[in-house]
C-alpha positions, 0 to 999 in steps of 0.5 A, a space after each residue: 916268162 916273168 910277171 912280177 910287179 915292177 919286173 920287165 919281160 922281154 919279147 921273143 925273137 930267134 928263140 931268145 927273150 930280148 929285154 933291152 929297150 923301152 918298156 911298157 907298163 901293164 896294169 891290172 884292169 881290176 885295181 890298176 896295180 902294176 903287173 909288170 913291164 914288157 919290152 917294146 920291139 922296134 921296127 928293126 926287131 920286126 924286120 929281123 923277125 921277118 928275115 928269120 921267118 923268110 929264111 925258115 921257109 925251106 925248113 918249113 916246107 920240108 917239115 913233115 906232117 907227122 912232126 907238125 902234128 906232134 908239135 901241136 899235140 905237145 903244145 896241147 899237153 903243156 897247156 893241160 899241165 899248165 892250165 891254172 897258170 894260164 888261167 891266172 895270167 888271163 885273169 891278171 892282165 885281161 880282168 876275165 873272171 876266173 871261171 871264164 878264164 879256165 874255159 878259155 884255156 880249155 878252148 885253146 887246148 881244143 884248138 891245138 888238138 884239132 889243129 893236130 888232126 887237121 895237119 895230117 888231113 891236109 891233102 891234095 887231089 889227082 886231076 885228069 887232064 886228057 880232056 882233049 885230043 893230043 893230051 893223052 896220058 896227061 894228068 895233074 896233081 894238086 897239093 897245098 903249100 904254106 903261103 909264107 910268113 904270117 903276121 898275126 895281130 890279136 886283141 886283149 879280150 881272149 889273150 890265149 884263145 885268139 892267139 891260138 886261133 892264128 898260131 895253131 893253123 900256122 903250125 899245121 900249115 907250116 907257116 912261120 908266124 910273127 905274133 903282135 899281141 894287144 898292149 894290154 895283154 902281152 904276157 899270155 902270148 909270151 908264155 904261149 910262145 915259150 910253150 910252142 918253142 919247147 914243143 919243138 917248133 923252129 925258133 926262127 919260125 916264131 916271134 912274139 913282138 909287143 909292137 907299137 900300133 903305128 909300127 905294126 901298121 908300118 910293118 903290114 904296109 912296108 914288109 912285102 916278104 910277109 904273105 898274110 896279115 891276120 887281124 882280130 880287132 876293131 873294124 876301123 883298124 882292120 880295114 885300115 890295115 887291109 888298105 895298107 897291106 898291098 898284095 898280101 892276103 888279109 884275114 879280118 875278124 872284126 867287131 859286131 853288134 850281135 842281134 837275136 830274135 825271140 819268137 813267141 813259140 819258144 816255151 822256156 823264156 827263163 832259159 832264154 833270159 839266162 843265156 841272154 844275160 850270160 851272152 850280154 853281160 859275161 866278161 863285161 860284154 867284151 866280146 865281138 859276139 856279145 849279145 847287144 840287140 834283142 828283138 822279142 815278139 810283142 806278145 811276150 815282150 814284157 814277160 821276157 824283159 822282166 825275166 832278163 832284168 831278174 837274171 841281170 840283177 843276180 849276176 855277181 860283179 867284182 873281183 875276177 879272182 872270185 870264183 863267183 864273179 860273172 861280171 868283171 872289170 872293163 879292160 881300161 877306165 877309158 873304156 868304162 867311161 866310153 860305155 857310160 857316156 853312150 848309155 847316158 847319150 841314149 837316155 838323153 835321146 829318149 831311150 828308157 833305162 830298165 836296169 843298171 847304169 851304175 858303176 863301181 870303179 872299173 866295173 859296170 852294172 849289167 845295163 838294159 835299155 829299151 826304146 832305142 832307135 837307129 842313130 844311137 851309138 848303143 844301137 848302131 855301134 859295137 858297145 863292147 860293154 855290159 849293155 843290151 837293148 831289148 825291143 819288141 816286134 810284131 812280124 817275123 819279117 820285121 825282126 829280120 829287117 831289124 837284125 840286118 839294119 846294121 853295118 855289122 854282120 858277125 853272128 845272129 841268134 834265133 829262138 823259134 821252133 818254126 822250121 820255115 822261119 829258121 830257114 828264112 832267117 838262114 837265107 835272109 840274115 846278112 851274117 856269118 852264122 845263124 845260131 838256132 836255140 842259142 845266143 849269137 855268143 855261142 861258138 865252137 872253135 873248129 867251125 868256120 867263123 867270121 862275118 860279112 859287111 864291116 864284121 870282117 873278111 875270110 874265115 877262122 876255124 882250123 880247117 878254114 884258117 889252114 886253107 887260107 894259110 896255104 896255096 894250091 900248087 899244080 904239077 902236070 905230068 905229060 905222059 911222055 917217055 
């Protein structure tokens, strides 16, 4: 896989790199320099990929668990060997600070290792069926079989890890997979595709296709031979794809405006401020579980706010290749323009700018607002930028209601030492996960991950994703001679 200024990379189909056709430029988020070009796959290419995936199903069902495990382990080993190569790819096309990029590679390695373990744990069960008279000797066996070809649509912000979150369980389950990477970050997915094929995964069971968005929607709607559509991205696009996908299974990991609560009984506010700054401003806030709303008990509100300001002002901004950088560029100038406009709208509507609000090129300053309210975009929508709103509360129940006052529900963080409040939050918060003692940005890749309301449908995380990519099949034995 090449990535040189002006060079053209092909998509992966049938184990080959197809470079003939219309090309799309990929530019650096940092300086808008040309990274390279990638060939755009057509609808005909997509149909061919589906045909190969369908034709591979008999081979996939026969692929033993030990072989799936071996392939996944070999992928993990290759990523370990090429750790810095993949980190540099992520920095170049996603603009992610290099230290964060290396962490992303480590997480992808863990994902493939865990999938290897889960591949041989995928079992079944025996069920007694002699439950009524006349059924003596009957018993049943349930095992899980691959559901069929998977269409995986991934975003720009984790161009390796979020592809791994779809490909690794597909391999463990024995499902052929077609990956449609984000147009801003195709090179990392293509490089991973090469690694997967070298590890021994059948050529016809993998395609990496940079498709136009409208062609991807067309594929999800028209191609009934696809059995599962797995999408990570915006709520608007995700629910549109679900509406178009007909009878296919659909898994959606969508956006959020993640909230956290800081209770007055939490002693180490310096640590909370540090974690909040990292969760809100790291990678320019371009994460679906980036900290966006913080609710602080009034008695400690001012203390916490100024600790957060102090930490925000010390965060290093700039070139993502710099080892010290914590806040890099937004993925596109248009996204920096949007975040800047939302902050300005909020201030004009009465919000107070506590810190930040400035911009240097594509890099936005970490920005802290207070005095926000429902109806403001910075409060209600997913900012996907380095902006956080901080508001006081008087009663814990009030804070829970503030968190729930959102059409999103991905994860929430809570800092309290009160066990009763922890269990109340666990019961009452409408989110996919409650993180105690940390921000909602925390995630372990093996855990079930996903949201409620507009934040998604279904769960990722290896065991849960594998279950979603398989279906139970019953074998009934009659006991007759």
